[in-house]
KOLTOR-372119 format. One record per atom (N, C-alpha, C): z negated, y, x negated. Coordinates in steps of 0.02 Angstrom, whole numbers, plus 50000, padded with zeros to 5 digits. Last residue first. Example, Ala and Ser with C-alpha at 12.3 -4.5 7.8 and 13.67 -1.06 7.14 Angstrom:
496464988849358
496434994749316
496065000249355
496104971649340
496104977549385
496104983549340
This chain:
338345607243630
338895603743598
339075607143533
336705604643689
337185609143657
337735604843624
335655603643822
336155599743784
336635604743754
334075602343885
334565606943856
335025603043810
333775594244032
333735593543961
334265598043932
332825595844180
333395597544140
333265596644067
331675589544243
332325590044273
332905591044225
330535577744211
330765583944185
331495584444203
329945570644367
330275570144301
330485577044277
328375570844431
329015574344437
329355573744369
327415557644502
327615561644444
328295564744457
326705558844668
327105555444615
327305560344561
325005563644705
325735564744711
326105561144656
323665562544680
324015556544708
324765557444715
323265574944642
323265569644591
323615563344613
323325581644766
323785583344711
323835577744659
322255574944833
322945574844860
323445576344804
321215578944751
321375571744758
322085570944784
321245592744778
321395590244711
321575582844713
320895592744915
321545595344895
321735592744825
319595587844905
320095584044943
320785586344923
319015598244833
319035591544805
319565587244839
319125608944923
319455609144858
319515602344827
318305604045026
319015605545039
319405605744974
317065601144942
317385596644989
318125598245000
316865617044863
316585610744886
316995607544943
317795623444739
317715624144813
317465617344840
317975620044609
317415624444624
317295625444699
319155613344603
318545609344597
317925613444614
320145622444597
319955620344664
319335615944662
320505624044467
319935628144491
319735626344562
321665617344450
321065613844432
320445617644455
322675626444469
322465622444527
321835618444512
323015631044345
322515634944382
322285631244446
324075623744301
323415621244285
322855625144320
325345621944429
324965626244381
324285623244366
326395607344432
325955612244465
325575616144410
327105595744401
327435602244399
327035607544440
326475584244382
326755585244450
327045592344458
326065585844251
326515580444266
326825581244335
325125595944258
325755597144221
326285592044242
324145588844324
324455594444359
325115596344323
323775580344219
324085577544279
324425582844320
323175589444134
323785586044112
324155582844170
322095592444217
322565597644201
323225594644175
321445580044218
321695582644280
322215588344267
320975578944088
321565574844108
321845577044174
319995589844107
320515590044057
321095585344073
319075585644208
319525591344219
320105591444170
318335575244154
318785573744210
319255579544226
317635581144051
318085575744034
318495573244094
316865590544126
317355592644077
317875587244063
316045582144206
316535586544237
317065589044187
315345574844102
315695571644157
316235576044187
314735584744028
315245580543996
315665577044050
313855589944125
314365594244094
314905589944063
313075578444158
313465581944207
314025586244178
312475575044035
312905570244068
313345573844119
311725586844010
312235584543963
312745579743995
310865586844122
311325592344110
311885590344064
310175574744103
310575575744163
311065581444153
309495577443984
309995572143987
310455572944045
308655587844030
309125588943975
309685583643975
307905581244130
308305586944146
308835588344093
307285571044054
307735569244109
308185575144127
306475578743972
306975574543942
307495572643994
305625583944066
306065588644030
306625584943995
304965572344111
305415575644157
305865580744121
304775556844040
304705563844026
305215567644068
304915544144101
304385545344053
304245552944045
306045543244175
305415543344212
304835544944165
307075541944082
306995548444117
306325548944154
307135529144040
306855533943995
306695540544029
307745523144154
307085520844131
306755526044085
308975529944159
308495530644214
307805528644192
309875527044061
309415532644049
308905533444104
310655516844110
310255515544051
309735520944039
311285523444216
310825518044230
310375516244171
312075532444143
311545535044188
311035529544204
312945523444078
312515527944040
311935530544083
313585517544187
313175513444142
312695517944102
314245528544238
313775525144279
313305520944237
315115531544133
314585536444151
314055533144194
315955520244139
315545521644079
314975526344096
316525522044268
316145515944252
315705516944191
317175534344250
316635533844300
316205527544287
318125530444154
317615535644138
317025535144187
318905520844220
318555519144158
317985524044147
319415528944326
319045522744338
318615520844279
320125538544251
319555540644294
319125534544310
321105530544192
320605534044149
320005536144190
321785526644307
321485521344263
320945524644220
322265539144351
321775535444392
321435529644352
323135542844245
322575547044265
322045542944300
324075532344245
323665533744184
323055537944201
324655533844370
324265527844355
323825528944295
325255546644351
324775545444405
324345539244389
325295552244179
325585549244238
325045547944290
325105567344101
324775561044115
325065558444180
325735578143971
325755575544039
325385568844042
325305592943875
325625586443885
325575584443959
323705600343843
324435600443842
324705593343851
322365599643832
322625600743900
323385601143900
321335589443735
321975593043740
322205593643813
320265581343721
320135588443715
320765592643727
320755568343736
320225570643783
320045577943775
321795560743682
321925567543703
321375570443746
321245548243654
321595551843600
321665559143618
320765544443778
320285545643724
320605549443667
321945543143852
321445547843873
320945549443819
322555532643780
322865539243783
322375544643804
321645522443806
321745524643735
322075531543736
321725521643946
321095523243914
321205525643842
323095518343963
322805524443994
322165526443960
323215506243894
323595512043873
323295518543900
322365498343974
322215499443902
322595505543877
323015498644100
322325500944092
322165502744020
324715504744091
324205499444095
323525502444083
325705515044192
325325514444132
324795508944141
327325513244259
326605513044269
326265512044200
328635524744217
328345518044221
327595518544230
329955533244272
329245534144260
328935527344271
331465536644197
331115532244240
330365532844223
332685548644190
332025546844168
331705542244219
334015556944141
333845550744179
333195548144151
334205573844156
333925568644114
333755562644158
335625583044190
335025579544217
334815573844172
336055595544077
336185589044106
335535586344134
336765611044041
336185607344064
336375600844095
337485618443898
337535615243962
336885611443978
338055631543802
337475627643819
337565624843889
């Protein structure tokens, strides 16, 4: 068994590819997400969540228990759907998915995660080659 360096070029992901890939794998933490793919998906998701919140503001003033329930659902879905692609991004930079727990540390943890998510992709170093 010999190991050979795999020649891999990492291409930028387009907005459409990133969103479709993120939607296909929104429950899966396995695999990798490129830097551009992650940030395009985050941009799309934040835009959609902003629209949802703006549409619900009018209904939220009618009933405060309704507003609390909607707020809880939106917050949980927002954080969950941003953590899952973040874990795939951590795989891509060859870091442990446990680093996603930095989101629980206010400000410092968030800054550290943004730093990690901005790191360039690490190509898969070795490809097992058998003759």
